[in-house]
N, C-alpha and C positions, 0 to 999 in steps of 0.2 A: 423765912428770911435768912440771909447769910451773915447778918451782923454778929451772930454768936458762933459761927462756924470757923474752925481753924483754917488758915490759908498758908500756902508755902510755894516757893518757886518751883518751876518745872524747867530743867536745864537740858538742852540738846547738846550732844557731843558726838564727834566722829568715832572716837576710840574709847569704849567703855572700860577696858582694862587700865588705860592711862588715867581715866577719870577716877576709877576706884582708888588707885594709888594716891592721886592728888587729894580727893575729898576725904578719904578715910585716913591715909597715912600722914600727908602733909598738913591738912587742916584739922585732923583729929576727930572727924565726925564718926559716929557709930553707924555701921552698916545695919540698918533695921530690917531690910528685906532684899534679898538677892534674887533678881529676876533675869539673870544672865541667860543668854548673851544680849538681851535687848534693853534691860533697864536695871536700876537699883534704887532703893529708897534709903536715904541717909537721915539720921536723927541729929538735930542740933539742940540748942538750949530750950528748956521748958517743953520738951517733947515736940518741938516743931519739926516738920518733915520737909525734905527736899527730894524731889523726884529727878533723877538723872537718867536720860534715855539716849539710846544710840540712834543717830540719824546720819547715815554715811555722807550725805551731801550738805551737811550743816555748814553754814557760814555765820560767824558770830556777829552779834549786833554791835553797833558803835556806842550803844547806851549801856548803862549798868543794868544787870539782869537780876541781881540778888544783893542783899545786904545783911550784915551781922551787926547788932548793937552790942558794944563792949564798954566796959568801965574805963579801960586804959588803952587808947589807940596806940600810943608809942610802945607800950609793952607788948601788945599783940603784933605790931609790925616787926619788932625785934625778934620775937619768938618765931613768927612765920618765916621771916627771912632766913633764920638759922635752919629751917626745914626745907629751904630751897624755893620758897614762894617768891615770885618776881612781882615787885610793885611798880605801879605806873607813876610817872611824874607829870604834873599838869601845870601849864602856864597859860591861862586864859583869863579874860576879864572876870574878876570876882573870885577866882580860884587859882591859887598858886601853891604848889607843894614845896616844902622844905624838909629834907630827909624823908621824903615820901608822904608827908602829912600836911594837910591843908587845914588852916583855921578858918572856919566858916564865919559869916557876918554875925551870927548869934553867939560866937565864942566857942562853940563845940568844934571838935576836930574830926577829920575824916581821912581815909586813905583808900586807895583802889589797887586791886591786883587782878591778874588774869589766870584762868585755869589753862590747862594744856591746849585747849581748843580756841583760846582767845576770848572766852566769855569774861566780861568785866564784873567783878564782885567788889562791893564796898564794905568798909568797916566804918561805923559811926559811933562816936563816943556818946554815952548816955549821961 
Protein backbone atom coordinates (compact mmCIF):
# COMPACT_ATOMS: atom_id res chain seq x y z
CA UNK A 1 0.00 0.00 0.00
CA UNK A 2 1.09 3.54 -0.64
CA UNK A 3 -0.22 5.00 2.62
CA UNK A 4 3.26 4.89 4.16
CA UNK A 5 5.25 5.73 1.03
CA UNK A 6 6.72 9.24 0.70
CA UNK A 7 5.36 11.29 -2.20
CA UNK A 8 6.54 14.45 -3.89
CA UNK A 9 5.83 16.65 -6.88
CA UNK A 10 7.22 16.00 -10.34
CA UNK A 11 7.68 19.30 -12.17
CA UNK A 12 8.23 19.72 -15.90
CA UNK A 13 10.31 22.67 -17.15
CA UNK A 14 11.64 23.80 -20.52
CA UNK A 15 15.00 25.06 -19.23
CA UNK A 16 16.69 22.89 -16.60
CA UNK A 17 19.52 25.40 -15.99
CA UNK A 18 17.04 28.20 -15.21
CA UNK A 19 15.08 25.77 -13.03
CA UNK A 20 18.24 24.85 -11.10
CA UNK A 21 18.97 28.50 -10.39
CA UNK A 22 15.38 29.04 -9.28
CA UNK A 23 14.80 25.94 -7.16
CA UNK A 24 18.28 25.76 -5.61
CA UNK A 25 19.34 29.40 -5.42
CA UNK A 26 16.11 31.40 -5.10
CA UNK A 27 14.09 28.85 -3.12
CA UNK A 28 17.08 27.45 -1.25
CA UNK A 29 16.39 23.79 -1.95
CA UNK A 30 19.28 21.34 -1.79
CA UNK A 31 20.32 19.67 -5.04
CA UNK A 32 20.00 16.04 -3.97
CA UNK A 33 20.78 14.42 -7.32
CA UNK A 34 21.93 15.97 -10.57
CA UNK A 35 20.79 14.03 -13.62
CA UNK A 36 21.67 16.79 -16.11
CA UNK A 37 20.89 17.54 -18.80
CA UNK A 38 17.50 15.86 -18.31
CA UNK A 39 16.53 16.15 -14.65
CA UNK A 40 17.42 16.95 -11.07
CA UNK A 41 16.12 15.93 -7.68
CA UNK A 42 15.77 18.66 -5.05
CA UNK A 43 15.39 18.08 -1.34
CA UNK A 44 12.97 20.18 0.70
CA UNK A 45 11.88 19.91 4.34
CA UNK A 46 11.82 16.62 6.24
CA UNK A 47 13.66 14.89 3.40
CA UNK A 48 10.84 15.41 0.90
CA UNK A 49 11.96 15.26 -2.72
CA UNK A 50 10.93 17.19 -5.80
CA UNK A 51 11.81 15.83 -9.24
CA UNK A 52 12.32 18.56 -11.85
CA UNK A 53 12.71 17.31 -15.40
CA UNK A 54 13.27 18.88 -18.80
CA UNK A 55 10.40 18.80 -21.26
CA UNK A 56 11.14 21.12 -24.20
CA UNK A 57 7.47 21.50 -25.20
CA UNK A 58 6.22 22.03 -21.64
CA UNK A 59 3.16 24.22 -21.15
CA UNK A 60 2.40 25.13 -17.51
CA UNK A 61 -0.85 24.13 -15.86
CA UNK A 62 -3.32 26.81 -14.76
CA UNK A 63 -3.51 24.97 -11.43
CA UNK A 64 -1.10 24.79 -8.51
CA UNK A 65 1.38 21.93 -9.02
CA UNK A 66 3.23 21.92 -5.68
CA UNK A 67 2.98 23.40 -2.23
CA UNK A 68 5.19 24.13 0.76
CA UNK A 69 3.84 24.18 4.32
CA UNK A 70 5.48 27.00 6.31
CA UNK A 71 5.02 28.49 9.77
CA UNK A 72 5.02 32.14 8.62
CA UNK A 73 3.69 32.89 5.13
CA UNK A 74 4.38 36.63 5.38
CA UNK A 75 7.99 36.03 6.39
CA UNK A 76 8.53 33.53 3.57
CA UNK A 77 6.94 35.88 1.03
CA UNK A 78 9.25 38.71 2.12
CA UNK A 79 12.33 36.47 2.00
CA UNK A 80 11.50 34.94 -1.38
CA UNK A 81 10.65 38.34 -2.89
CA UNK A 82 14.09 39.56 -1.81
CA UNK A 83 15.51 36.63 -3.81
CA UNK A 84 13.61 37.65 -6.96
CA UNK A 85 10.62 35.29 -6.69
CA UNK A 86 7.50 36.75 -8.35
CA UNK A 87 4.24 36.29 -6.46
CA UNK A 88 0.77 36.06 -7.95
CA UNK A 89 -2.14 38.26 -6.89
CA UNK A 90 -5.56 36.65 -6.89
CA UNK A 91 -8.99 38.23 -6.86
CA UNK A 92 -11.70 35.62 -7.30
CA UNK A 93 -14.71 34.54 -5.26
CA UNK A 94 -13.47 33.26 -1.91
CA UNK A 95 -9.80 34.15 -2.45
CA UNK A 96 -8.33 37.66 -2.60
CA UNK A 97 -4.69 38.42 -1.89
CA UNK A 98 -3.42 41.48 -0.07
CA UNK A 99 0.34 42.00 -0.28
CA UNK A 100 0.39 38.66 -2.14
CA UNK A 101 -1.22 36.77 0.79
CA UNK A 102 -4.74 35.35 0.98
CA UNK A 103 -6.50 34.57 4.24
CA UNK A 104 -8.45 31.36 3.72
CA UNK A 105 -11.93 30.73 5.23
CA UNK A 106 -10.36 28.65 8.04
CA UNK A 107 -8.04 31.55 8.97
CA UNK A 108 -4.84 30.09 7.53
CA UNK A 109 -2.88 32.14 5.02
CA UNK A 110 -1.61 31.19 1.57
CA UNK A 111 0.45 32.72 -1.24
CA UNK A 112 1.30 31.63 -4.77
CA UNK A 113 4.33 32.18 -7.00
CA UNK A 114 5.56 30.88 -10.32
CA UNK A 115 8.81 29.31 -11.41
CA UNK A 116 10.59 30.51 -14.59
CA UNK A 117 8.36 28.23 -16.71
CA UNK A 118 5.09 29.51 -15.24
CA UNK A 119 4.42 26.52 -12.94
CA UNK A 120 2.33 27.69 -9.96
CA UNK A 121 3.61 26.84 -6.49
CA UNK A 122 1.84 27.55 -3.20
CA UNK A 123 2.89 28.47 0.30
CA UNK A 124 0.45 27.39 3.00
CA UNK A 125 0.64 28.38 6.63
CA UNK A 126 0.60 25.50 9.09
